[in-house]
KEVO-175955 format. One record per residue (C-alpha): residue in three letters; z, y, x. Coordinates in pm, 1 decimal. Example, Ala and Ser with C-alpha at 12.3 -4.5 7.8 and 13.67 -1.06 7.14 Angstrom:
BEGIN
 rest        w        v        u
  ALA    780.0   -450.0   1230.0
  SER    714.0   -106.0   1367.0
This chain:
BEGIN
 rest        w        v        u
  MET   -727.3    301.7   2686.7
  THR   -872.2    516.3   2958.0
  ASP   -689.6    796.5   2855.6
  THR   -347.0    834.2   3055.8
  PRO   -165.6   1109.4   2850.0
  GLY   -220.5    912.4   2560.6
  ARG   -173.0    607.2   2647.7
  LEU    175.5    681.9   2774.1
  LEU    285.0    848.9   2426.4
  THR    141.6    530.6   2285.9
  LEU    403.4    313.7   2498.1
  LEU    708.3    561.1   2451.1
  SER    639.9    529.6   2127.4
  LEU    672.0     92.1   2109.2
  LEU    909.9    114.0   2366.4
  GLN   1105.2    347.6   2153.2
  THR   1130.4     41.3   1848.9
  PRO   1456.2   -114.0   1936.4
  ARG   1350.5   -461.7   2067.6
  GLU   1234.9   -581.8   2419.9
  TRP    880.7   -566.0   2499.9
  PRO    761.8   -826.7   2776.8
  GLY    515.0   -627.6   3002.0
  SER    244.5   -835.2   2890.8
  GLU    269.7   -782.1   2530.2
  LEU    297.5   -409.9   2614.4
  ALA    -35.3   -479.7   2830.3
  GLU   -201.9   -622.5   2539.8
  ARG   -129.2   -433.0   2292.9
  LEU   -257.6   -118.9   2495.2
  GLN   -535.9   -294.7   2609.9
  VAL   -483.9   -239.3   2993.1
  SER   -398.2   -453.5   3347.2
  PRO    -36.5   -570.3   3365.1
  ARG     -7.1   -357.7   3669.4
  THR   -144.2    -42.2   3520.2
  ILE    186.2   -100.8   3260.0
  ARG    432.9   -129.3   3547.8
  ARG    251.6    214.3   3690.9
  ASP    302.0    352.6   3352.3
  ILE    662.9    270.6   3320.6
  ASP    740.0    445.9   3664.1
  ARG    597.0    754.0   3516.2
  LEU    790.6    763.7   3201.4
  ARG   1114.7    716.3   3480.3
  GLU    988.0    981.6   3665.5
  LEU    928.3   1208.5   3323.7
  GLY   1352.5   1141.4   3265.6
  TYR   1333.1    843.7   2961.3
  PRO   1545.7    517.8   3129.5
  VAL   1330.7    220.5   3100.1
  GLU   1525.5    -44.8   3179.0
  ALA   1353.7   -385.1   3291.2
  THR   1514.9   -723.4   3296.1
  ARG   1333.6  -1006.5   3468.0
  GLY   1296.8  -1395.7   3374.7
  PRO   1083.7  -1578.0   3125.8
  GLU   1269.1  -1349.4   2882.7
  GLY   1220.6  -1060.5   3042.4
  GLY   1052.0   -708.0   2954.6
  TYR   1112.2   -348.6   2891.4
  ARG   1328.8   -145.3   2654.7
  LEU   1423.4    204.5   2640.3
  THR   1830.0    283.1   2666.4
  ALA   2038.2    502.6   2589.7
  GLY   2038.6    752.0   2867.3
  ALA   2338.0   1034.0   3025.7
  ALA   2120.0   1282.5   2865.4
  MET   1864.7   1349.6   2636.5
  PRO   1556.2   1275.9   2799.0
  PRO   1319.4   1560.4   2844.5
  LEU    982.4   1652.1   2547.6
  LEU   1185.1   1503.7   2323.3
  LEU   1498.9   1667.3   2161.6
  ASP   1769.7   1893.8   2279.5
  ASP   2137.3   1826.6   2170.5
  GLU   2159.2   2066.2   1907.7
  GLU   1826.0   1911.7   1767.1
  ALA   1893.8   1579.1   1819.9
  VAL   2252.6   1582.2   1635.2
  ALA   2070.5   1785.2   1342.4
  ILE   1816.8   1527.2   1257.1
  ALA   2009.9   1228.2   1290.6
  VAL   2275.2   1377.4   1052.2
  GLY   2000.9   1473.2    819.0
  LEU   1832.5   1106.6    865.1
  ARG   2168.9    946.8    795.7
  THR   2182.8   1193.4    439.5
  ALA   1850.4   1055.8    329.4
  ALA   1877.7    702.1    421.2
  GLY   2232.0    688.8    238.7
  HIS   2072.8    868.6    -76.0
  ALA   1737.1    692.3    -76.9
  VAL   1503.3    990.4   -115.9
  GLU   1203.3    898.9   -248.5
  GLY    939.7    859.4    -10.7
  ILE   1126.6    891.6    301.5
  GLU   1334.0    635.9    278.2
  GLU   1232.4    344.4    466.3
  ALA   1060.1    594.0    734.8
  SER   1421.9    753.8    756.7
  VAL   1570.2    466.8    872.8
  ARG   1321.5    343.6   1125.2
  ALA   1362.0    682.3   1260.3
  LEU   1699.0    666.7   1302.0
  ALA   1720.1    294.9   1431.4
  LYS   1493.1    500.3   1748.6
  LEU   1703.7    791.4   1734.8
  ILE   2070.1    576.6   1792.1
  GLN   1862.0    374.3   2022.6
  VAL   1847.3    611.7   2317.6
  LEU   2134.3    906.6   2230.2
  PRO   2378.8    907.0   2440.1
  SER   2728.5    851.7   2411.1
  ARG   2880.5   1204.2   2370.9
  LEU   2667.8   1285.0   2101.0
  ARG   2691.4    950.7   1866.6
  HIS   3028.8   1065.1   1856.9
  ARG   2930.8   1411.3   1749.0
  VAL   2692.7   1257.9   1468.5
  ALA   3016.9   1066.9   1331.7
  ALA   3258.2   1340.6   1383.5
  LEU   3042.9   1562.0   1148.9
  ASN   2955.7   1220.2    877.0
  ALA   3294.5   1134.9    872.5
  ALA   3388.7   1562.1    806.5
  THR   3092.3   1628.4    512.8
  VAL   3120.0   1505.3    162.2
  PRO   2770.3   1556.3    -29.0
  VAL   2802.6   1797.1   -341.0
  LEU   2603.4   1581.5   -549.1
  PRO   2711.9   1176.7   -516.5
  GLY   2371.2    962.1   -448.7
  ASP   2249.9    762.7   -775.3
  GLY   2256.2    407.8   -680.6
  PRO   2554.7    221.2   -446.1
  ARG   2669.9    380.1   -152.9
  ILE   2513.0    251.0    156.1
  ASP   2640.8    250.2    493.4
  PRO   2306.4    403.7    722.5
  GLU   2448.1    233.7   1019.7
  ASP   2422.5   -111.5    875.1
  LEU   2014.9     -1.4    747.9
  ALA   1993.2    101.6   1120.8
  VAL   2163.7   -208.8   1255.4
  ILE   1863.2   -450.8    950.9
  ALA   1610.7   -209.1   1078.8
  ALA   1611.4   -293.7   1441.9
  ALA   1660.6   -694.5   1406.3
  VAL   1327.5   -608.9   1139.6
  ALA   1150.6   -433.7   1395.6
  ALA   1236.3   -662.1   1689.3
  ARG   1183.2   -986.7   1515.4
  GLU   1548.6  -1069.7   1539.7
  ARG   1739.9  -1302.2   1337.8
  LEU   2033.8  -1120.1   1115.2
  ARG   2409.3  -1259.8   1035.5
  PHE   2570.3  -1153.4    773.4
  ASP   2838.6  -1244.0    452.7
  TYR   2669.5  -1164.3    132.6
  ARG   2846.9  -1119.1   -219.3
  ALA   2643.4  -1252.3   -542.5
  GLY   2665.0  -1084.3   -857.2
  ASP   2878.9  -1378.8   -963.5
  GLY   3157.2  -1255.2   -681.6
  ALA   3039.0  -1585.3   -517.5
  GLU   3101.6  -1514.6   -133.3
  THR   2846.3  -1704.9    155.8
  ARG   2797.0  -1608.9    552.1
  ARG   2393.0  -1574.1    576.1
  GLN   2166.3  -1601.4    872.0
  VAL   1829.1  -1461.9    787.1
  GLU   1453.1  -1370.2    949.5
  PRO   1400.3  -1039.3    867.1
  HIS   1111.5   -902.6    722.8
  ARG   1125.5   -568.9    590.9
  LEU   1356.3   -319.8    422.8
  VAL   1237.8   -189.8     71.0
  SER   1409.7    128.9   -110.8
  TYR   1368.1     34.6   -502.5
  GLY   1476.8    202.6   -800.5
  ARG   1817.4    320.4   -652.4
  ARG   1932.3     44.4   -454.8
  TRP   1857.1   -125.0    -88.4
  TYR   1704.5   -433.8    -80.8
  LEU   1632.7   -696.0    225.8
  VAL   1363.2   -865.2    198.4
  CYS   1363.8  -1244.4    432.7
  TYR   1275.2  -1585.7    524.4
  ASP   1596.7  -1794.0    511.3
  PRO   1542.7  -2103.4    739.3
  ASP   1863.8  -2253.2    542.5
  ARG   1734.3  -2251.9    250.0
  THR   1380.2  -2309.1    373.9
  ASP   1223.3  -1994.9    108.3
  TRP   1215.8  -1607.7    116.3
  ARG   1522.5  -1436.7    -44.8
  ILE   1569.0  -1052.5    -82.0
  PHE   1973.1   -935.8    -69.8
  ARG   2099.8   -627.7   -235.9
  VAL   2227.7   -415.1     70.0
  ASP   2521.9   -281.9   -113.6
  ARG   2656.3   -632.4   -162.9
  LEU   2574.1   -716.6    209.1
  SER   2855.3   -653.8    484.3
  HIS   2908.1   -662.3    857.7
  PRO   2533.2   -736.5    944.3
  GLN   2481.4   -887.5   1285.2
  ARG   2151.6   -860.5   1506.0
  THR   2181.7  -1264.5   1688.5
  GLY   1957.7  -1257.7   1958.8
  LEU   1763.0  -1494.5   1833.6
  ARG   1415.7  -1487.5   1824.1
  PHE   1159.6  -1540.9   1580.0
  ASP    786.7  -1553.9   1478.4
  PRO    705.7  -1363.3   1199.0
  ARG    608.5  -1603.3    857.2
  GLU    337.2  -1470.9    583.6
  LEU    509.2  -1281.4    298.3
  PRO    424.3  -1457.0     -9.5
  ALA    314.8  -1169.2   -188.3
  GLY     23.3   -872.6   -111.0
  ASP    319.3   -622.5     79.8
  ALA    744.7   -654.7     50.2
  ALA    775.2   -388.7   -196.3
  ALA    525.4   -615.0   -438.0
  TYR    785.1   -908.0   -378.3
  VAL   1084.6   -752.7   -418.8
  ALA    889.4   -582.1   -795.5
  ASP    795.8   -888.7   -905.6
  LYS   1083.2  -1087.4   -780.0
  LEU   1351.2   -807.7  -1026.8
  ALA   1081.5   -783.9  -1305.5
  GLY   1176.5  -1125.9  -1421.9
  ARG   1636.3  -1025.2  -1411.9
  THR   1621.8   -684.4  -1462.2
  THR   1566.4   -516.2  -1835.8
  VAL   1383.9   -229.4  -1753.1
  HIS   1378.8     35.9  -2000.5
  ARG   1096.0    269.1  -2010.6
  ALA   1140.7    611.2  -2210.7
  VAL    887.9    866.7  -2357.6
  VAL   1033.1   1223.3  -2371.0
  THR    891.9   1576.3  -2477.4
  LEU   1114.8   1848.1  -2251.9
  HIS   1104.8   2212.7  -2369.0
  ALA   1085.1   2373.7  -2060.9
  PRO    782.8   2482.7  -1839.3
  TYR    641.9   2239.6  -1578.4
  GLU    705.6   2428.3  -1261.5
  ARG   1118.2   2442.8  -1372.9
  LEU   1130.7   2084.6  -1437.9
  ALA    869.5   1966.5  -1117.3
  ALA   1154.6   2110.8   -913.2
  ARG   1428.9   2003.0  -1155.6
  LEU   1365.7   1605.6  -1123.1
  GLY   1128.4   1576.0   -801.3
  THR    951.9   1242.2   -830.4
  ALA   1272.4   1035.4   -897.4
  ALA   1285.8   1089.0  -1277.0
  GLY    939.4    934.6  -1388.6
  GLN    586.3   1070.8  -1482.9
  LEU    603.3   1436.9  -1628.0
  GLU    281.5   1600.9  -1760.1
  GLU    242.7   1939.6  -1843.3
  ILE    130.3   1940.1  -2225.3
  ASP    108.2   2374.1  -2255.7
  GLU    290.3   2669.6  -2056.0
  HIS    631.7   2553.9  -2284.7
  ARG    661.4   2214.2  -2281.7
  CYS    584.3   1868.8  -2072.6
  ARG    637.5   1470.3  -2102.9
  LEU    858.1   1279.5  -1932.6
  VAL    818.1    908.0  -1913.4
  SER   1074.6    749.8  -1717.4
  ARG   1205.4    400.8  -1678.4
  ALA   1567.7    264.7  -1568.5
  ASP   1770.1    -50.1  -1614.4
  SER   1995.7    111.2  -1890.1
  VAL   1963.6    332.4  -2173.4
  GLU   2298.9    482.3  -2093.1
  TRP   2127.0    600.9  -1731.9
  LEU   1841.9    721.9  -1943.7
  GLY   2072.9    915.5  -2147.9
  ALA   2245.5   1074.5  -1800.0
  ARG   1911.8   1165.4  -1667.6
  LEU   1829.8   1379.6  -1995.3
  ALA   2154.2   1525.3  -1983.8
  MET   2121.2   1635.6  -1667.4
  VAL   1748.3   1815.9  -1765.7
  GLY   1904.6   2117.0  -1857.2
  CYS   1653.0   2201.7  -2128.7
  GLU   1599.0   2065.3  -2478.2
  PHE   1438.2   1765.8  -2563.3
  GLU   1244.4   1517.0  -2819.5
  VAL   1289.6   1112.0  -2742.2
  HIS   1007.3    944.6  -2876.1
  GLU   1063.6    613.3  -2774.0
  PRO   1277.7    381.8  -2719.2
  PRO   1487.2    331.5  -3036.7
  GLU   1796.9    218.8  -2814.8
  LEU   1803.0    536.8  -2669.3
  VAL   1802.2    781.5  -2986.5
  ALA   2076.7    557.0  -3040.9
  TYR   2276.1    601.0  -2738.0
  LEU   2236.9    965.6  -2737.3
  HIS   2344.3    980.8  -3096.7
  GLU   2645.8    794.9  -3032.6
  LEU   2690.4   1034.3  -2745.4
  ALA   2664.4   1306.5  -2923.9
  GLY   2955.3   1208.8  -3157.7
  ARG   3158.6   1083.3  -2895.1
  VAL   3097.1   1493.6  -2679.0
  GLY   3144.4   1673.1  -3011.0
  ARG   3516.1   1495.1  -3088.3
  SER   3609.3   1560.8  -2730.7
  VAL   3546.2   1935.9  -2775.8
  GLU   3721.1   2008.7  -3083.4
  ALA   4025.0   1821.4  -2986.8
  ALA   4024.3   2046.4  -2711.8
  ARG   3955.9   2340.6  -2956.8
  GLY   4247.7   2209.9  -3140.6
  ARG   4538.5   2175.6  -2870.8
């Protein structure tokens, strides 16, 4: 790579990943000599980026938290705003940006000076979302720790509570974080079980990076998302609903987003929604919040649940009127 500005930006991007990079690996990635890497590191330091070097066979370079935000990145107010926004997006699993939010949050935390970390923590502690997330609440800081271990190819230790309540202490080789449905999953290799595993992150506590590196293994699937979907297919009953919604497509698309399912326009006054969830109760709640008339075509279990729900709500209203 002969373009020096482009090479410096690529080098900086690599260093912002929360891991330590051996000089030889950086040289191989950028297709330059170790001497050129050393010169480029010096250039980044001259620009204000706090690059730390360690000696020895396991030594290398990493970007550390500085006394101030490095130039060409963000000022203090922008850094705090982005950190809070990324933390919110990660915690509520916004479809389409959830994993990217976690990776970006991990990178930003890596270089935030302590004074800004305190401001971010104070804002998060003082803020209550108007609408809670659909799934179990996840601490985005836990997600950031896990994401950092994934990026650094570093073993991760945590406590885990299974669905039956059994608690274990695990040490794994983390491969990927996957946001699937309304939950986060960790895809990893478990050396103690000599097999691949997926763990629900909301059942995981006290994640800690161990500092022990590992060579990545080949996942027995096309990608991590496909692996999670395949594993969960045998564990969870997925209910599929087909519904006609009596409202214009533009209004419903803005209200539902993509998380509710596949929305297709029938005509200027109606839409067809194909939605999936792990319970008919959740499908019913989703439809009740749409804000328009609707007709359920399938499944019959959803029709029965809505009929029972309507009776319960109607009796509650009548009881309130009779007081």
